[in-house]
Structure formats: C-alpha cells, structure tokens
N, C-alpha and C positions, 0 to 999 in steps of 0.2 A: 410651510417651509420645511425642507428636509434637514435631517441631522448630518453632522460631519462624519461621525463614526458611531458604531454600535457594537457592544459585546454580545455575542451570540453563542449559546451553549447548545451542542448537539449531543444528546444522550443515546446510548446503546447503538452506536454506528458500527456496522460490520466492515472490517478492514478488507480491502481488495489488494492494496500494495502500500508499502511504506519505505521511505528513505529517511530514517530518523537516526540511525547509528552512524551514517555518513551522508553528507550532502549529495544530492543528485547533480552531477556536473556535466550532464549530456549537452546542455546549451551553453557550457562554458563555466569557467571559474568565477567566483568562488562557489557557485552552485546554490542550491536551496534544500532545506529540510522540508519534506512533504509527506502527506498521507492521503491516499485515495480510498474513499468509502462508498458503499452501495447506498443509493438514495431510496428511502422508503417514504410513505405518505407523511410521517411526522417530520422527517428531515426536510422534505420538499416544502412543507408549509412554513417552516422556520426560514428557509432560504427565500421563499417568495415574500414573506412578511418583512424580512430585513431589507430585501431589494426594494420593496415599495416604500418603506420608511426612509430609505436613503435617496429617494427621488425616482426610483424605478427606471432610470435611463440606461439604455444600452444592454449589453449582455452580462451574464454572470460568469466571471473568470473561473476556470476550472470545472465548469459544469458540462457534462457530456451525456448525450443520449445515443445509445447504440441498440439497434434492433435485436442483436443477438446477446449482448452482454448486459443490457439494461441501462439504467441511469446511474452515473457515478459523479462524485464531486471530489476534487482535489483541493486540499487546504495546504498552503505552504508559506514559508517565511525564509528570507535570506539574511535576516538580521544577525544570527549567530555565525553563519558561514562566512559572512563578510569580516567578522572578528577572528576568523581562523578556528572557530570551535567546530570540531568534527562531529561529535554526538550532540543531538538536540537535547538541551539540558532540562526541559520541562516535560519529562515523561514520568508518570507516577503510577503506583499500584493503588489498590482500594484503600490502603492504610496511609496514603499520601507520602509513601517512601519512594525514592527514585528507582526506576526500573533498571535492571542490569542490561537488558537488550530490548530492542524495539518490538512492538506488536507485529504479528505476521498475519497472513491471509486467514480470514474467518475469525480472528479474534474480535471481541466486542470492546469498544472503547467509548469514553466520553471525550468530547473535544470542546475546548474553549477557543473562540476566534474573535478577531476584531474585524468587523465589516466596514468598508469604506467605499465611497464612490471615487473611482480613479479614471484616468484617461491615458491612452497610449496612441500616439499618432492621430489625435483628434477623435478616436473612438472611445466611447464611454463604457465603463464596466463597473459592476459591483464586485469587489474583491474581498474574499474572506481570508484574512491573514491568520495563520496558525499561531496560537498563543501557548496552549498546553494540551496534553492528552493524559487520560487516566485509563489504565487497563481495567476493564470490568470483568471480563471472562476470557480465559485462554482456551481457544478452540483449535489453534494451529497444531500441527504435528510435525515431527522431525523425520518421519518415514519417507522413503522414496515412493513416488507414485506407483511403481511396480509392485510394491509390497502388498497392495490392496487388490491386486488382480486375482481372479479365479484361475487357478492353474489349468483347469479344463478348457478355458476359452482360448480360441485361436487369436493371439494378439497380432502376430505377423503372418498372415496367410501365405505370403510369397515364399516362406521357408518351411512350409508344413511337410514337404517330402524329404527334407534333410534330417539326418539323425540329430538327436539333442546335442547341444554344444558340450555339455559336461562329459558325454561319452568321448567326443573328439579330444577334449582336453585331457581326460584320464588316459586315453591311448597314447597321446603325445608324451605325457609324463612317464609312462612306462617305457617308451622307446628311448627317450633322451635323458641323459643324466643332467642334473642341474649343476651349475658351476661349482658349487661347494661340495659336491659328491665326488668321491674318488672311485 
C-alpha cells in the first residue's frame, strides 16, 4: 500500500530559475512561489524513489526533459500566495537565518518538499510541493552578460563595418549642447 505523502529533501540542487521574492502569476492570481533546479543523478533517484513509494502512478508534476537544456524539476507552492504573502517566507541561509533575497541562477540550495499523489482532470501525478529552501552556495553574479565577453570577439558581425558607437556618441556630444549647457 502506498503512502499519502512523504517529506523529501534534495541537497545541493543547482538553481535554474526562481520565483520566491514574488509569486509567479503567469497562469493567474494569486500565483505560486517556485524554484526550478537542474536534475542530476542523486536528485533523479530521490524523485524516482518518492514517486514509487507514493504509488508510482502517472507523471511527475514539474519534471521536464529537454534535449538542449537537460532535465529540470520545478518545485512550487501556492499556500502563501493565496494568503497574500508576496515573498516566500521559508528561505534560509546556512545559519538558518532568513534570506534577504531569493537564490538566483547557478546558486546551490537544499530543498525540503512534501510529495503527494494528486490528480487533475482524472490524470494522476506525483507532485512535490515546496516547503523550504536553504542557500548553500552563492554562485550567481549581478554582472550583465556582456561584461564577460572578450572585446576582440565579433559579437554582432552585421555591424562590423560601422565605426564604434562610442565615437558616434562622442562626436554627437561635441556638436550638440546639452539642455543644461549655455
């Protein structure tokens, strides 16, 4: 006989995307707090084990396999959003103190979920509801992606014959007075 629900902890998951500072309302209000992580062998085994223990029927909600992007899993909850809470309250650092802001892409987190067998329109799923996250390692950066480009590489080949923008801008500034200049 299968269980009704099961607590499952996923350690050292790499964040792909998070909506924890604000609920994702793409599919309507009140939305849901969620985090999407890359699935490695350890996470895959825990997902498979929990799915089996809960009856193994149907699909796993939030589980996606993409040939280019790899396998990902989205954990979410709408419990707090339904109560009008904007920021997911169960985000902690390694010292069990609340996080000021959500983990971002490439950060490493631990996740506690509650897995349950659910059904939607007669289709069965194993759903992993987000319960809490803990930031383990901050790998995200605030830099714009262009900051890491090699200046010698041609980023936009279609404009290679044009003079550099900064020369155009500088020439324009020399010709035109700015509104506060007399």
